[in-house]
N, C-alpha and C positions, 0 to 999 in steps of 0.2 A: 414284443410278444408278451412279456410280463405285464406291461401296462394294460394291454387289452384284456388279459385275463383278470387282472385286479379290478378294473373298472366294471367288468361284467359281474363279478362277485359282489361288488359294492352296490351296483344297480339292482341286483336281484334281492339282496338283503334289505335294502331300503324299501323296495317294492313290497316285500313280505310284511315289513313293519307297518306299512300304511294300508295293508290289505282290507281291514275292516273299519278303517277310520271313517268317522262322519264329521263333516264340517257343518257346524251349527252356528248360524249368524246371530240369532236371538233365541230366547227361550220363552215365548209367549204360549198361550194355550194352543194346542194342536189344531183346533178348529179354524184358526185364522192364518195358518202357516202354509205357504206353497211348498209342497214336497217334491223335490227333484232327486231322482235316482239316476246316477250316471256311471257309465263304464269306467272302471279305474284305469288310469293311464299306465303305460309301461314305466314312466319316469316321473318323479315328483313334480317337475315343472309343469307337466300337463294338467295335473289336478289343481295345482296352485293357480294356473292361468284361468281356469273356469271359476275357481273360488273368487278371484278378483272381479270377474265379470258380474258374478252374483252380488258381491258386496257393493259394487258401483250401482247396480240396478236398485238394490235396497235403499241406498242413500238417495237416489234420484226419485224414487216413487214412494218411499216410506212404507213399503210392503216388507213382509218378513218371510224368510226362506230357510228351509232346512235342506241342505245339500248333502247327499250321501253317496259315497263311492264304493262300488263293489266290483270284485273280479267278475269276469264274464259268466262263469258257471254259477257263482253266488247270485248274480243279478237275475239270471234266468229262473233259478229255483225260487228266489224270494218273490219275484214278480208273479209266478204261477200261484204261490201260496196267497199273495195279497189279492189277486183276482178272485180266487176261490172264497176268500174271507170277505169279499166285498169292500176291501179297503186299499185300493190301488194308489200309487203315487200320482201326482198331477202331471208330471213330465217324466218320461223314461227314455234313456239313450243307452242302447246296448250295442256293443261292437259287432255282434252277430245278428243284430236285428234285421238287417237288410234281407236275411234269408227267411224270415218269418212274418214280416210286416205285410206282405201280399196276402197271406192266409188270414191274418187278423182283419185286414180291410175287407176281404171277401165275406168274412163271417159277421161283419157289422160291429166289430168290437173296438173300432177306432173312431175318434172324433174327426169330423170334417174340419180341416185347417186351411181352407181356401182363403179365409180372411187374413191369415198370416202370410201366405205365399203371394197372393195376387198383387199387393203393392210393390213387390220386388221381382215379380215374375220375369220381367224383361231383362233383368240382370243375371239370371241364373242360366248356366249352360244347359242347352236343350237336352243333352244326354242325361244330365243329373236331374233335371226337372221331370223327365219321363219316369224316373225311378220311383217317384212319389205320387204319380197320377194313376190311381188304382181303382179297381172295380169293387163296389159294395153290392154283394148279391142279395142282401137284405133290403137295402134301399133301392136296388135296381138302378144304380147310377154310377158313373165314373167321376171321381173328383180327387182333390188333394187330401191325402190321409196321413201324411208324414212330412217332416221338415228336413230337407237335406242339409247336413251340417258340414261334412267334409268328405273327401274322396281320396282313395289311394289306388295305385295300379302296380302291376308287377315290375320288378327291376332285377338286374343282375349285379351282384357284389363280388369283388375279388380283391386280392392283395397284390398291389403293384410291386412291393418289395420282394415277394416270392418270385415273381416273374423276372425281376432284375437279376436275381441270383442265377438264373439260367440264360441270361443275356436276351431276354424277351421284353418288348415294350408293347404299349397299347396298340400301336399301328401294326403290330405283327398278328393281331387277332383277326381272323377272317370274319367277314360280315355275311357270308352266305351260310345257310342253315347247317349243312353237314360239316363244312370247314370250321365253323365256330365251335361246335361240340367236340370235334376231333382235336382241336387245339388243347382243350383241357385234359383230354385223355393222354395226349402226348406229353403234356407238361408234368404229369404226375410222377413218373419214374425219375427224371432228372432232379426234381425238387426233393423227392424222398432221399436221393443220394446226397444232395447238398445238406439237407437237414439231419440226415441219419436218424430218421424216425418216420412213422407212418403218417403221411399227409395225403389225403385223397383229393383227386382232381375235381370232383363234383359233389356238391351237397344237395341231393334230392331226397326229400322225405317220402317214405313209402308206408307209413303207418295208417291204421284206420282212425286213430284218435286225433291226429293232427289236422286242423282245418287247412294248414298249408298244403297238405297232400292234395286235397280237393282243388284248392285255388290254383296251384301250379299245374295240375293235370288239366284243368279247364283251359288254362292258357295254351297248353300243348295242343288240345283239341282245336282251339282257335288258330294256332299256327298251321295246322293241317286242314283248315277250313271244314272241320267236321261239325255240322249243326245238328245237335240232339233235338232241338225244337225249331220250328220256323218262326217267322216274325209275328205270327198270330198266337204263338205258344203251343202249337200242335206238335205232338210227339212224332219224330221222324225215324225212330230206330228200326222200323220195319223196312226201311229203304236199304237195299243191299250195299249201296255205296257208303251209307252212314255206318252200317255194321262193320264193313271192311275198314273204314277209317278208325273206328274204335279199336279194332284188333291191331292195326298198325301203330296206333299211339301207345297202347299198352306194351306192345313189343319194343317199341323205341324207348320208352321210359325205363323199362325194367332191365334192358340190356346193360346199362351202365353199372347197375348193382351186380348183376350176374357176372360181369367181366372184371369186377374188382375195382371199379372207379368211384364207388360210393361207400361210405363207412358201413360196416356190417350192422351197427346198431340203428341205422336209419329206419329199419322196419319197426322200431319201437319209439321213435322220436315223438315228443309232444311239440306244441307250437313254438316254444322258445328254442328248441334244440338245434335247428339249423343255424340260428343266430349264434348260439353258444359255440357250435363247432367251428364256424368261421372266425369268430372273435378269439377263440383259443388256438387258432392256427392248426386246426385238425382237418380242414378242407381248404382248397385254394379258392373256390368260388361257390356261391349258392344263389339261387333265385329267392326273392322274398317280396311280399306284397305291401310293404311300407318302408319308410326310412328309419325303422327302429334300429337297424344295425349301425349306421353312422351315428345316430342319436346316442347310442350307448358309449361312444368314445369321447364326446365333448368336442365342441367346435374349435377349441383352441389347442387341441392336442396334435402332435405330429402325425399320429395315426389317421386322424380325420382329414387333415390338410394334405398329406403327402403319400400315405401308404394305402389307405382303402380307396377303392374306385367304385363308383356307382355308374352303371352302364345300362343301355337298353338291350332288348333282345335283338338277335340278328334278323335279317329278312326271313320271310316265310320260305318253306321248301319250294314254293311256286315262284319265288323271286319277288313277290309283292312285299310292300312295307307291312310291318307288323301292326295289327290292331290290338290294343291293350284293353283287358276287361276292367272296367271301372267298378270298384267296390265302394258304393256310396253308403255312408253311415248317416242314419236318420234319427231324429228325435220324434217321439209320438206322444199324443195325449189319448189315453184310453177313454172310451166312451163313458165309463162309470167314474172317471176321475172327479173328485168333489169341487175343484176350483178351475173349471174350464176357462172362464173368461180371463182369470189371472194368469193361467198357464199360457194362453195365447198372447197376452200382453208381454210376458217375459220372452217368449220365443220371437215375437216381432222385434223386440229390442236386440236379442242376440244375433239375428241374421242380417241386421244392418251391415252393409259392406265394411264400414270402418270398425265396428265392434267385432264381428266375426273374424275379420282379417287380423286385427291386433291379438285376438285370442289365439288363433292358430300360430301366429308368429311367436307369441310368448310361450306357447306349448312346445316350441322347438322345431316347428316345420315338419314334423313326422307325417302329417296329413296335409292335403291341399284344399284350397277353397273351392266352392262350387259356383260362386258368382264371378262373372267375367270382369267386373269392376276391380276386384281384388288383384287380378292378374297384372294390372298396371303398376302395382307396387314393386319396386326394384328388388325387394327381399326375395321374390320367387325366381328372379332371372339373373341375379348378380353372379357373374362367373367367379367372383372371389369365393363363393361357396360352391365347391365342386360337386356336391351331392344334390342339393335342392335345385340348382339351376339345370342340372342334367335331367333330374326326375320330372321337371316341369315341361320339358319339350313335347312329349306326346299330347299333353293337354293343349298346349298352344298350337300344335300342328293338327289338331282334330283327329288324333289316332286312337280314340277310345270308343268302346261300345259298352252297353249295359250287360250285366250278368243276366243269364237266362232266368234267374229267380224273379226278375221283374216282368217277364213275359208270361209266366205261369207259376202260381204259388206252389203247385205240386213239385216243381223242380227243387225247391228247398229241401225236400226229403232225401234227395240224392246226397246232399251234404250231411243231413242229420243222421242218416243210416250208414254213412261211410261207404257208399257203393264203390267209388273209385279206389279208395284205400283197400277195401276187401279184395277187389280184382287184382290190384298190384301186388298185394301181400300174398295172395294165393299163387301167383306166378313164381315169386322168389322164394317162398318158404314151403309151399306144398307141391311145387314143380308141375303145376298144371300148365297147359299151353295158353298162349295169348288168346287163341280162338275160343277155348273153353271158358276162360275168364270173361271174355267179352260177352259170350252168349249168356252166361250166368248174370252178368251185370244188366244186360238188356232185359232179361226176364224179370229181374228185380224192378227195373225202372218201369216196365210195362205194368207190373202189378201195382206199383205206387200210383201211376196215373189212372189206372182202372178203378182202384179202390179209394182214390182221393175223395174225402168227404168234406164238403164245404159247410 
């Protein structure tokens, strides 16, 4: 318990120290330098892995690069200012970019990168490829406007050692929907008795600010087969079955908090807080949309190897196998970027299966490759790593689907405006009914789609 807490504190402090660092390979005149702005990793090895790729490319091509890492919020703000000033970077990779890239493509603000994608098109998973084949309403055409770099899906994380204290094992966890969640409710009280402290059964975020709230709730909508948009991106919330599905999902999600199975401060959690709560043994289990939780422990630790468990979601309430929402992270070249040709050359190098595969492995395996050739690397399926090999199964079994943001760029505003977080929060803090919260959310979503300006 102490080791997990200590490692989390160390990871957070090191991350803060690196927050504004820029990795500068050479210092020539800015006019000849390829500018790359990249989302800062959760852990130092992620940034170091990309810096190594950049260094290798510089040596191979004799080109010069300035690689800068920024936190998600910093990157978004800095990019907006750079676009307004007419001085954008050549390559941009933002962890939250998958929610805005569709809109940028529609508005004609992205460079066409078909020349980068097409040579490796047959190697990229069809689901991942679809996420970057976007419509440009200015050019009136559909094409590739982003480069898929890596992907993550939702997982469940829990402490094996806490279950052992109440004589429970993995095989005791039901795989039907209701039985699965009831298991964690029933585990809370005996674990609290053993630990003599407040440990909550389930770590579900309910805040407006946390992206995790949106992502986990979207997965719950998928579990209940609630389709907010159809495959053509058309809004479906005027359908009575969809409305009732939203009501049911809001009611289901909030009941755990209202019944005391979720920490009271979950209404205020930011993105790292469900990670922290699990790593500090404040919750028994939590969903999360990457392998950042095991990555915080270090692969050689006992916590990583023996105590923490990475698992999939149970079967859907209907009894069907779960479909996992694939969160594809993409790199883009803005249309006004000064070094378009050089940027495409670097990205062509980066997405070669061997290069991107080695980069993702060196980064710790928190995210997964999008090209199918990389899946033949035993790194992703070796059972000696209990977390990566488990997390890889839905990819290998074809159990993923795209986020709805890929079907209609207006959908990204559901996240940006925190619609699901607002609805969940209003139920648990303002005591409105799930029906009232759903109707308010539906009205907000309809307004977004009506007023969406391309």
